[in-house]
N, C-alpha and C positions, 0 to 999 in steps of 0.2 A: 642515611636517609630511608633505607628499606626498612630497617627495624622500628624507626620512629613512626612511619606511615602505617605499617601492619598494626602497631599498638593502637594508633588512632582508629583503625578500622574495628579492632576487637572490642575497644572500650566505648566506641561510638562517639568519640569526640571529633572526628574528622567530618568536614562538610563536603557533601557531594553537589556539584553544580551540574544542571542538565540543561544544555543549550538547544532550544527547539522543543516546544511543548505540545507537539501534535500527537499523532496516533502511535509514535514510537517513544517519544520522550516522556510523555505523561504516564503511560503504563510502566515504564521503567522507573520513573520516580516513585510510583505507587509501591513497587517492590520493595525498594530501599526504605520508604516510609514504614512499611509493615515490620521492618527489622530495626526500627527505631534510629534510623539515620536522620540527620538534619539536612533538608534539601533546599538548595537556592535554584530557582528556575529561572531561565532567560528566554525572552521572546521578543520579537519586534511588533508583535500584534498587541496593542494596548487592550483590545477587547477581551482577549484571552487572559491577560494579566489581570484585569479587573474581575473577571469571572472567577479565576483561581483564588484571588485574595479575599473574595466574599464567599468562597466555599461553593461555588456553583460549577457544574461540569458542562462541557460542550462536547463531550464524546459519550456516546450512548452506553458503552460498557464500563465507564468509570463513574462509580457512585458518588452522588452528591454528599450523602451521609459521611462516606470515607473522607472526602475533601474537607468537610466541615470539622471532622474530628481532629485531622492533622494540620489544618490551616488555622482554624479559630480556636479550638479548645486546646490542643497540645503545642500549637505554634511551632510546628517542626517543618513547615513548608511555606516559602514565601517566593512569589514570583516578581520579577522586575525586568525592565528594559534598560536598566542602568549597568552596563557592562563593566563599568569601573570596579563593581563589587565582585568581580572575578577573583580579586586578590584574597577575598575572604575564603575562597574554596581550596580544598586539598586535592580534590579529584574533579576533573572537568570532563564531562561526557557530551559528545557532540552528536546530536540527533536531528540534523537538517536535511531538507530534501536534496536528492541528487537526480534531477530531471534530465531530459534531452532537449536540445535546441530544435529549431525547425528543420535542420538538415540531419536529425538523429545522431548528433554528436554530443558526447557528455557535456553537461552544464555543471561544472564544479564551483560555480561562483558562491553558492551558499557555503560550502565546505571551506573554501579558500578565504572567503571574507570573515568567516568565524575564526579561521586560524589567524589572520591578521589581527583581529581584535584581541585574541588570547595572547598573542606575542606582545602586544602593547602592555598588557597587565601582568605577564607571566613573572612569577617569582620562584626562587629556589624551593625545592621540596614539593613541587606540584606534579600531579600526573595527568596527562591529556590522553583521552581515549576517543577515537572516531568510531561511531557506530553506523553511520550512513554507508549504504551500499555503494561501491565504486570499482573501478578496475585495479588490478594488481600493480602495485607500485605507488599508489596515491599517498599512503602514509609516510613512506620513506623518502620518495622522490619529490613530492610536492609540499606535503605539510612540514616535514623536518627542517628544510632549509629556511622556511618562513619563521618557524619558532626559534631557530638559532640566530636569527637576525637581532634577537633581543639581547645577544651577548652571552646568554646562557647556554650550556651544552648538555645534550642529551645524555643520560647515563649518570653523569655526576651531578648535574644541578636539577634536571627534571626527567620525567619518564614519559615516553610516548607508546601507545599501543593501538591496536585496532581489534574491535569486537563486534562482528556484524549482528545487527538486530535480526530477529526471527519472529516478528509480530505477525499475528493472523486474526485481525480484528473479527469478533463475533464467534470465534471457535470456543465452544463451551468445554471442550475437552483439554485443550492446550492453550495456556496463556503464558505470559512472561516468566512467571515463577516456576513452571514445570517443564519448560523447553530447554534442553541442554544448550549451553552458550560456548561457542568458540571464542577463545581468547588467544591474544598474541601481543608481543611487544618487541620494541626494537633491541632492548637489553635484557639480559637474564634477571637482573633485579626487578626490572619493570614487569616481567612475566610473574615473578613471585608475588609481587604487590597485587597484580590483577587477579591472581588465584585467590588471595585472601579477600579482596574487595568483592568480586563477583560470586565468590564461593558462599558468601553470606546469604545470597538471594537465590541461588540457582545451581544446578550442577554444571561445573565448567569442563570444557574440553580444550586443554591447552595444545597449541601447535607451535612449530619452530620459528615461524617468521610471520610478520604482517602480510607478506605477499601470499602465504599459504592460506591465511584466513580470508583475505580479500578473494582469492581464487575460489575457495570453498563456497562462499556466498553466491558468486557468479554461477558456479556450477549447479547449485540448487535450483536456481530459478531459470537457468538455460534448459536443464532437464525437463522441467515443467512446460516451458514456452514450446519446446520442439514437440513433446508428446501431445500437447493441446493442438498444435498446427496439424500433426498427423490426423487426429480424429476430426478436426474441422475439414480437412481435404477430403477424408473418407466420407464424411456427411454429405458434401457436394457430389461425389461419385455415386454413393449409394442412392442418393436423391434421384439422380438421373436414371438409375437402375430399378427404381421402385422398391428399394429395400429400406427398411426402418433402421437407421444407425443405432438408435437407442436399444432396440432389442438385440441388435448384433452385440453391442457392448455387454448387455446383461448376460448374454450367453457366453462370451468369451471370458468374463471375469469368474466363472465358476471353476475355471482352471485353478487348482491351488498353488501353483508355482509357475514362475517365468512370465507372468502377466500382471500388470497394474492397471486398473481402470482410469482412464481420463475421459473427460466428457466435452463435446463440442459446445459452442455458443455463438453469440452475435460478435465476438471479438474479445480482446484481452482488456482487463482493467486492473486497478490497484497500483500500488507504488513500486512493485517489484518486477513482475513477470513481463509487462510490456516494456520495460526499460533497461533491465540489467543486462540482458544479452547483448545489447548495443554498445554497452561499455566494453565488453570483451572484444566485439568486432573492431571497435575503433582503436583499442590498444594493440591488437594483433598486427594491424598494418604497420606499426612501428618496428615490427619483427619481420616485415615482408611476407606476412601470412594473410590470406584472404579467406574469411570464414563463410564459405558458400553455404553450407549446410544451415548454419544458424541464421543467416540472412534470408535464406529461403523460407524458414519457418516464420520469421518476422513478417515477411512479405504476405504469406498465407493468412496469418492472424490478422494483418492490417486490413486485408480485403473483405473480412467477414461482414463489416457493417454494410458494405455494397451489396453482398449477397443477400442481406436481409431486406434491403430496398427493392432488390430485383424480385424476391419472392412476394413482397408485399404488392408490387405493381401487377405481377401475374394473377394474384388472388383477387385484386380489384377488378382486373379485366373480366374475370368470370362472372362478376355481378354487373358488367356493363358500365364500370366506373373506370376513371383514369386517375393516375396518381396526382396530377395537376388539379388543384382546388379540392382535393378530398380532405376530409376531416378525421384526423388520426389521433389515437390516444396511445402514448408510450407508457407502458406499465413497468415501473422499477427503474430508477436511474442510479442507485448504488452500485458499486462495482461487483458485489457479491451479495447473497441473500442475508437479510436480518441485521444489517449494519447501517450506519449513517455516513459511510465513507464513500465519496464519489469520485475519488482520485483515478484519473485515466479512464473513467468508465466508458465503455463502448456506446452507452445510451447517448452520451453527448454528441458523439459522431453521427449517430443515426439521426438525432434530432436536427442536427446542423444540415445533414444531407436532405432531409424531408423539407425543411424550411427552404433551402435553396431550390427545391423543386416546385415551390408554390404551395406547399401543403399547409392547412390550418392545423398546426400541431399543439397538442396539450400533453401533459404528463401527469401521472399519479404515482407518488412514493410516500408511504406513511411515515418514513424516517427522514425525508428530505423535503421540507416545506417550500423552499426557494432554491433555485439554481443560481449559485454565486458565480461571479466572474472568475474564469480561470485563465491559465496562461494561453490557451488556445481559443476560448469560446466565451461569448458574452451573449447568453441566450434570453435573459431577463423573462424568465418564466416562473410561476408559482404552481405547485400542485393543486390539481383540481379538488373541489369537494365532491367526491363520488356519490354521496347520498342524494345529491340534487340532480343527478343525471337522469335523462329520460331513456327509455328503452330504444335501442338502435340509434342513439344519439350520434355515434361515431360510425363512419364507413368502415374503419378498422382499428383494431387494437393490436399493439405489438408487445408481447412480453420480452423484456429484456432482462429483468432481474426478478427471479422467483422467490420473493419474500414469502415465508410460510404462512403469515397471517392476512394475506390478502384474500378477500371473498371473490375467488375466481368464478363461480357460477353466477353471482351477481353482475360482474363486469362482462361476462359473456352475453348477457341480456342487453347490455348497453352498447354493444358493437355489432355491426352486421356481419363481421368476419374477424377472426382472432388469428394472428401470426404467432406462433409459439416457438421461440428460439431456445427454450430451456426444458422442453417436454414436461412443463409444469402441469399442463391440464391433464395429460394422461396419467401422471402420478397421482392426481386427485380423483382419477376415475371418470373424468368428464369426457364423453364422446359426442361428436357432432359433426355434420358435414360442413359446418362454417369454421372449423378448426384446420388451419394449415400449419404444418410443421416446417420450420426454417432453420 
């Protein structure tokens, strides 16, 4: 089986299936398409399927010209919701969400449901790889038994591996094709196959087991979550002391060794940092270990939207206004600058808190025209047309996401006071007694 699959990889006759055509799956498919692989994409969202099959992109950094070339002209990429077509694939890559439930416990339903469907259509000679971030043990302890219910055996009939995604939407320096990729497999033959497969599109970093690969991804994002929590706590401490945390960080990062700059904000967003550490804390309890340090970091980061509301309230009081019945513009709802991805964005929590306080809330984001329903929120808001705004139309503006192409001087005129959670105005050289840092 190993030799046959490696031959299919090298001569490009193997079909790669990607389950989940979101911010991880679609860029991954793009890299394989660049190397002339045939891609079969699976998703439950019929809207995404229609767009892909007509060559239209729904992700800002995925070019429609690229999709049209490979979907319409070369016919190397087809999307479907018919999972019976999994039998056509040689390599099945799972790129589905791994969120948290309302109690901050891992929700593996997307992964396990996908695995059940794969098991239904699994045939000899296929390779299954999980790319979704999860706790150590998922691949071997949760997925493998489901797949082997098919009657096929891992190692002899099919191969199973784990290779964590390292997507960073909007990063112009690093994208899927030039970020080293950790790969692992349950069996040695599986690892050799994955070296060949992923080695066609990226530099690979093989490790000894899926648990090592799963733990490495958790470490990457827990490291970031903890350090962001540290600077978020320092921001609140230094604020009380009258110290500008942004200037402190700029001074500290001049040290050429032993320090890496992290920056505070209104909370954590994205598909990784706010979620992944809690996968580890949940799994650790199985071993009678309680991750106080990691959970404390999560607690600090989760309180930041409340801190933003508190600072906004104080700023309004200085103008003789209260939060109740105020008119506030939230600026930027994507989870990071210059992208159209709002997964786990702290802006959603801030807007929800403001609405609950009776605030008349609007938002502006050039990349997200409508706030769709999410697992947690149903806000039913559309981005305002800022060119129609009057001067001082809003009591306050709150900068949550510092998109680079926002006209901040213009918006500063449209708000009586601006709450800047990202130091965006200072970076643009804007100074005003109407600017509050939060």
